C-alpha positions in Angstrom: 13.6 -6.1 -2.7 11.6 -3.0 -1.6 14.8 -1.6 -0.2 16.5 -1.4 -3.6 16.5 2.0 -5.1 15.6 1.0 -8.6 14.8 4.3 -10.4 15.7 7.9 -9.8 14.3 10.0 -12.6 15.1 13.4 -11.3 11.6 14.4 -10.5 11.3 17.9 -9.0 12.5 17.8 -5.4 13.3 14.0 -5.5 16.6 12.8 -4.2 19.3 11.4 -6.4 21.2 8.5 -5.0 24.8 9.7 -4.7 27.4 8.8 -2.1 27.6 12.3 -0.7 23.8 12.3 -0.2 23.7 9.0 1.6 23.9 9.0 5.4 24.2 6.2 8.0 22.3 6.4 11.2 23.2 5.0 14.6 21.8 1.6 13.6 23.9 1.5 10.4 20.8 2.0 8.2 21.3 4.0 5.0 19.1 7.0 4.7 18.8 9.6 1.9 17.8 13.2 1.6 14.5 13.9 0.0 12.4 17.0 -0.9 12.8 19.9 1.6 15.4 18.0 3.6 13.3 15.0 4.5 15.1 11.8 5.7 14.1 9.0 3.3 14.3 5.4 4.5 13.6 2.3 2.4 14.4 -0.2 5.2 15.6 -0.4 8.8 14.4 1.5 11.8 14.6 4.8 13.7 13.2 6.2 17.0 9.6 5.9 15.9 9.8 3.6 12.8 10.3 -0.1 12.2 10.4 -1.4 8.6 10.9 -4.9 7.1 10.1 -6.6 3.8 10.6 -10.3 2.8 10.3 -12.1 -0.5 7.7 -14.8 -0.6 7.7 -18.0 -2.7 6.2 -16.6 -5.9 9.3 -15.1 -7.4 10.8 -11.6 -7.2 9.7 -9.5 -4.2 7.1 -7.1 -5.7 6.5 -5.2 -2.4 8.1 -1.8 -1.8 7.9 0.7 1.0 9.3 4.1 2.1 9.2 6.4 5.1 10.0 10.1 4.8 10.8 11.7 8.2 10.6 15.5 8.4 8.1 15.4 5.5 7.3 18.9 4.1 10.2 20.2 6.0 8.4 19.6 9.3 10.6 17.9 11.9 7.5 16.3 13.5 5.9 15.1 10.2 6.0 11.6 8.8 5.0 10.1 5.4 4.7 6.3 5.3 3.9 4.3 2.2 3.6 0.6 1.3 3.1 -0.6 -2.2 2.3 -4.1 -3.5 3.1 -4.7 -7.1 1.3 -7.3 -9.3 1.6 -8.6 -12.8 4.8 -9.3 -14.8 6.4 -5.9 -14.0 4.7 -5.2 -10.7 7.9 -4.9 -8.8 9.1 -2.1 -11.2 5.7 -0.3 -11.0 5.8 -0.5 -7.1 9.3 0.9 -6.9 8.6 3.7 -9.4 5.6 4.8 -7.4 7.5 4.5 -4.1 10.3 6.7 -5.5 8.3 9.4 -7.2 4.9 9.8 -5.3 6.2 11.2 -2.0 8.1 14.0 -3.7 5.2 14.8 -5.9 2.9 15.1 -2.9 5.5 17.1 -1.0 5.9 19.6 -3.8 2.1 19.9 -4.5 1.0 20.2 -0.9 3.5 22.9 0.1 3.0 25.0 -3.1 -0.7 24.9 -3.4 -1.4 25.3 0.4 0.8 28.4 0.5 2.6 27.0 3.5 6.2 27.7 4.3 8.7 24.9 4.3 8.7 24.8 8.1 5.0 24.7 8.6 3.6 21.6 7.0 0.4 20.4 8.8 0.8 23.0 11.5 -2.5 24.7 12.5 -4.3 23.7 9.3 -6.8 21.4 11.1 -9.1 22.4 13.8 -11.5 19.5 13.4 -12.6 16.3 15.0 -13.4 12.8 13.7 -17.1 13.5 13.4 -17.1 16.4 11.0 -13.8 16.2 9.1 -15.6 15.4 5.8 -17.2 18.8 5.8 -14.0 20.7 6.9 -12.8 23.0 4.1 -9.1 22.6 5.0 -9.4 18.8 4.9 -11.3 18.9 1.7 -8.6 21.1 0.1 -5.9 18.6 1.1 -8.0 15.7 -0.1 -8.4 17.3 -3.5 -4.7 17.9 -3.8 -3.8 14.3 -2.8 -6.3 12.9 -5.3 -4.9 15.1 -8.0 -1.4 13.9 -7.3 -2.5 10.3 -7.5 -4.1 10.9 -10.9 -1.0 12.7 -12.2 1.2 9.9 -10.9 -0.9 7.4 -12.8 -0.7 9.5 -16.0 3.1 9.8 -15.7 3.3 6.0 -15.2 1.4 5.4 -18.4 3.5 7.8 -20.3 6.8 6.2 -19.3 7.5 3.7 -22.1 10.4 2.1 -20.0 7.9 0.6 -17.6 5.4 -2.1 -18.6 2.2 -1.0 -16.8 -0.5 -2.0 -19.3 -0.9 -5.4 -17.5 1.0 -4.6 -14.3 0.3 -2.3 -11.4 0.5 -1.7 -7.7 -1.6 -0.9 -4.6 -0.7 2.0 -2.4 -1.5 2.7 1.2 0.0 5.9 2.6 -0.2 7.7 5.9 0.7 11.3 6.7 1.2 12.0 10.4 1.7 15.4 12.1 1.2 15.7 15.8 -2.3 14.5 16.5 -3.4 14.4 12.9 -3.4 11.4 10.6 -4.4 11.4 6.9 -4.8 8.1 5.1 -4.9 7.7 1.3 -5.2 4.2 -0.2 -5.9 2.3 -3.4 -6.1 -1.5 -3.6 -6.1 -4.0 -0.7 -3.0 -3.1 1.3 -4.1 -1.9 4.7 -3.4 0.4 7.6 -4.6 -0.2 11.2 -4.2 1.6 14.5 -3.5 0.2 17.9 -5.3 1.9 20.8 -6.1 1.3 24.4 -9.7 1.0 25.8 -10.9 2.1 29.2 -9.4 -1.0 30.8 -6.0 -0.3 29.3 -6.4 -3.3 26.9 -5.0 -3.1 23.4 -7.5 -2.9 20.6 -7.2 -2.6 16.8 -8.9 0.0 14.6 -8.9 -0.4 10.8 -8.0 2.9 9.2 -8.4 2.0 5.6 -10.9 -0.1 3.5 -9.7 -3.0 1.4 -10.9 -1.8 -2.0 -12.1 -5.1 -3.5 -14.3 -5.4 -6.6 -17.2 -6.9 -4.8 -17.8 -3.8 -2.6 -21.2 -2.4 -3.7 -20.0 1.0 -4.8 -16.9 -0.4 -6.5 -18.9 -3.1 -8.3 -21.5 -0.6 -9.5 -18.8 1.7 -11.0 -17.0 -1.2 -12.7 -20.2 -2.6 -14.2 -21.3 0.9 -15.4 -18.0 0.9 -17.4 -18.7 -2.5 -18.9 -16.2 -4.3 -16.8 -17.2 -7.6 -15.3 -16.9 -8.7 -11.6 -16.9 -12.4 -11.2 -15.5 -15.1 -8.9 -14.3 -18.4 -10.4 -15.8 -21.7 -9.4 -12.5 -22.8 -7.7 -12.3 -19.7 -5.6 -15.9 -18.5 -4.9 -14.9 -15.9 -2.3 -12.4 -14.1 -4.5 -14.0 -11.5 -6.8 -12.0 -10.2 -9.8 -12.3 -7.6 -12.5 -12.5 -9.0 -16.1 -12.6 -7.3 -19.4 -16.0 -7.2 -21.1 -15.4 -9.9 -23.7 -12.2 -11.6 -22.5 -11.5 -13.8 -19.5 -8.5 -11.6 -18.4 -6.8 -10.2 -16.5 -8.7 -11.3 -13.3 -7.5 -8.5 -11.0 -8.6 -8.9 -7.4 -8.8 -5.2 -6.5 -11.0 -2.3 -7.6 -8.3 0.5 -7.6 -4.6 0.5 -8.5 -1.8 2.4 -10.2 -1.2 1.0 -13.6 -3.2 -1.9 -15.1 -4.2 0.3 -18.0 -5.9 -2.6 -19.8 -8.7 -2.1 -17.2 -8.8 1.7 -16.8 -11.6 1.9 -19.5 -13.6 -0.7 -17.6 -13.9 0.7 -14.1 -10.5 0.3 -12.5 -9.4 3.7 -11.1 -6.4 5.3 -9.4 -8.5 7.6 -7.2 -7.5 7.1 -3.5 -9.9 6.8 -0.6 -8.7 9.7 1.6 -9.7 9.8 5.3 -8.7 11.6 8.5 -8.3 10.6 12.1 -7.5 12.7 15.1 -5.1 10.9 17.5 -5.6 10.7 21.3 -3.5 9.7 24.2 -4.9 6.2 24.0 -3.4 5.6 20.5 -0.1 3.7 20.4 1.0 2.8 16.9 0.0 2.5 13.3 0.8 -0.6 11.1 0.9 -0.4 7.3 1.3 -3.7 5.4 0.7 -5.5 2.2 -1.9 -8.3 1.9 0.8 -10.9 2.6 0.2 -10.0 6.2 -3.6 -9.5 6.1 -4.4 -12.7 4.3 -3.3 -14.8 7.3 -3.4 -12.5 10.3 -6.3 -10.5 11.8 -6.0 -6.9 12.8 -6.1 -8.0 16.5 -3.3 -10.5 15.9 -1.2 -7.9 14.2 -1.6 -5.5 17.2 -0.6 -8.2 19.7 2.4 -9.3 17.8 3.8 -5.8 17.2 3.1 -4.9 20.9 5.0 -8.0 22.1 8.3 -6.9 20.4 11.1 -6.5 22.9 12.6 -3.8 20.7 10.8 -1.4 18.4 13.4 -1.9 15.8 12.5 -5.6 15.5 8.7 -5.1 15.5 8.2 -5.2 11.7 10.4 -8.3 11.3 8.7 -10.1 14.1 5.3 -9.4 12.4 6.6 -10.8 9.0 8.1 -13.9 10.8 4.7 -14.6 12.4 2.9 -14.1 9.1 5.2 -16.6 7.4 4.5 -19.0 10.3 0.8 -18.5 9.8 1.0 -19.1 6.1 2.7 -22.5 6.7 0.1 -23.4 9.3 -3.1 -22.3 7.5 -2.0 -22.8 3.8 0.6 -25.5 3.9 0.2 -26.2 0.1 0.3 -22.5 -0.8 3.1 -20.3 -2.0 3.8 -17.7 0.7 3.2 -14.1 -0.5 5.6 -11.2 -0.3 5.3 -9.2 2.9 6.2 -5.6 3.6 5.5 -3.8 7.0 5.9 -0.4 8.4 5.3 0.3 12.1 4.9 3.9 13.1 5.0 4.4 16.8 3.2 7.4 18.2 4.8 7.8 21.6 8.2 7.5 23.3 9.1 3.9 23.9 7.6 2.1 26.8 6.5 -1.6 27.5 3.1 -2.4 26.0 2.6 -6.0 26.8 4.4 -8.5 29.1 3.4 -11.6 27.1 6.4 -13.3 25.4 6.6 -13.8 21.7 6.0 -17.5 22.1 2.7 -16.8 24.0 1.5 -14.4 21.3 2.3 -16.9 18.6 0.5 -19.7 20.4 -2.5 -17.4 20.9 -2.5 -16.3 17.3 -2.5 -19.8 15.8 -4.6 -21.7 18.2 -7.2 -19.3 19.7 -10.4 -19.5 17.6 -11.6 -16.0 18.4 -8.3 -14.4 17.4 -8.4 -16.2 14.1 -12.0 -15.4 13.3 -11.2 -12.6 10.9 -8.2 -14.4 9.2 -8.4 -15.5 5.6 -10.3 -18.7 5.3 -9.4 -20.5 2.0 -8.6 -23.9 0.6 -5.3 -25.4 1.6 -5.1 -27.2 -1.7 -4.3 -24.2 -3.8 -3.0 -20.7 -3.5 -5.0 -19.4 -6.5 -7.4 -17.5 -4.2 -4.5 -15.6 -2.8 -3.1 -14.3 -6.1 -3.8 -10.7 -6.9 -4.0 -11.2 -10.7 -4.2 -14.3 -12.7 -1.5 -15.2 -15.2 -2.7 -14.9 -18.8 -1.2 -15.1 -22.3 -2.2 -12.1 -24.3 -1.4 -14.0 -27.6 -4.1 -16.5 -26.7 -6.7 -14.4 -24.9 -7.4 -11.9 -27.7 -7.6 -11.7 -31.5 -5.2 -9.7 -33.4 -7.6 -6.9 -34.0 -8.2 -6.6 -30.2 -4.5 -6.9 -29.4 -3.6 -4.1 -31.7 -5.4 -1.7 -29.5 -8.8 -0.3 -28.6 -10.0 3.3 -28.2 -9.1 4.5 -24.8 -10.7 7.4 -23.0 -8.5 9.2 -20.4 -10.8 9.6 -17.5 -9.0 12.7 -16.3 -8.4 14.6 -19.6 -11.1 13.1 -21.9 -8.6 12.4 -24.6 -8.8 9.2 -26.7 -5.6 7.2 -27.0 -4.6 3.8 -28.2 -2.2 1.3 -26.7 -0.8 -1.8 -28.3 -1.0 -5.1 -26.4 2.4 -6.7 -26.4 3.2 -10.2 -25.3 4.9 -10.1 -21.9 7.8 -12.2 -20.7 7.4 -13.5 -17.2 9.8 -12.0 -14.7 11.9 -14.4 -12.7 14.1 -14.0 -9.7 
């Protein structure tokens, strides 16, 4: 489960799970202390947060998530992250990134920005949504975030205890301080925003881009590195990355932590970093893995979360409705793992008066609401798998398996890695 604390490696500023450092809040949720006194949650809820993860039907839950309240030592600052592992050891990679990345970002952002521990985001942005890409302060933060992601990927590769050559994870993260949001994402997990229009109706706004291999810029980069981007005949809408001369691994995303077998062929760990300034019309943010987005549209997600009677139950309600949608739309498919974080931006108040049953009926039966949902065959779930299963011993000759020259895109150093036959991970 994403809520299991699987690895605590003593990174600078990162918490160590000891009884004296564990606390219990009013809802009996365990919380831990992170870098600069942050409250770290791996599950549960708080005044502004609702979190829930559920294992699918494909084996061990490879999704992970975390929320750091009082991030950077700021009482009003949140860091939220959702990670979707894939491959034989994807669950281990996802939990490793979940545990280490937030502390690395916290340490780097505070040190290099010259900010005191109590300042965080305060007064660093005086920008709007139209010109943030040219704002020196935002560009400085963007560069630091990208550098942290690259260093995180290098540390993952250097850790021999984690199989990350053919396993990896997505990452969608959101920093929130007051009216400022910064998003950083790799892969196809997604963040959306719920906002109100002039008529007080709820609308969805997608905050991140699903970084798939068939996006023009992503495909151009992959092909320039000799990687191949192809869709199989049985799933013509699902484009995957393949090695130049081997029909493997078939990864259905263009950026990820790990997956070092593809890092020479166009796969990168560089996040897409964007900014949004919040307004009084904005209500909440939802971060989720593709187990949600494969079956529910952005508008459906907004309506379901807004219909929750209690904020603490919003994330679970969304997962329950996603599972229902999987069974309705793909009755012959294996339900994917789901992980959801809901970050509410205001003090609690009723958003919708529709009942959950009304929302469910609308989601599954209204054609307009389902227009943006995943449309695939109900005969197979292959199109919904992130990475195809493949046997290294059969897919490559011994000379290829023993390693190929590897160029580190960040340091320019050549290295070799040995392909090893991987054992499938069960429950």
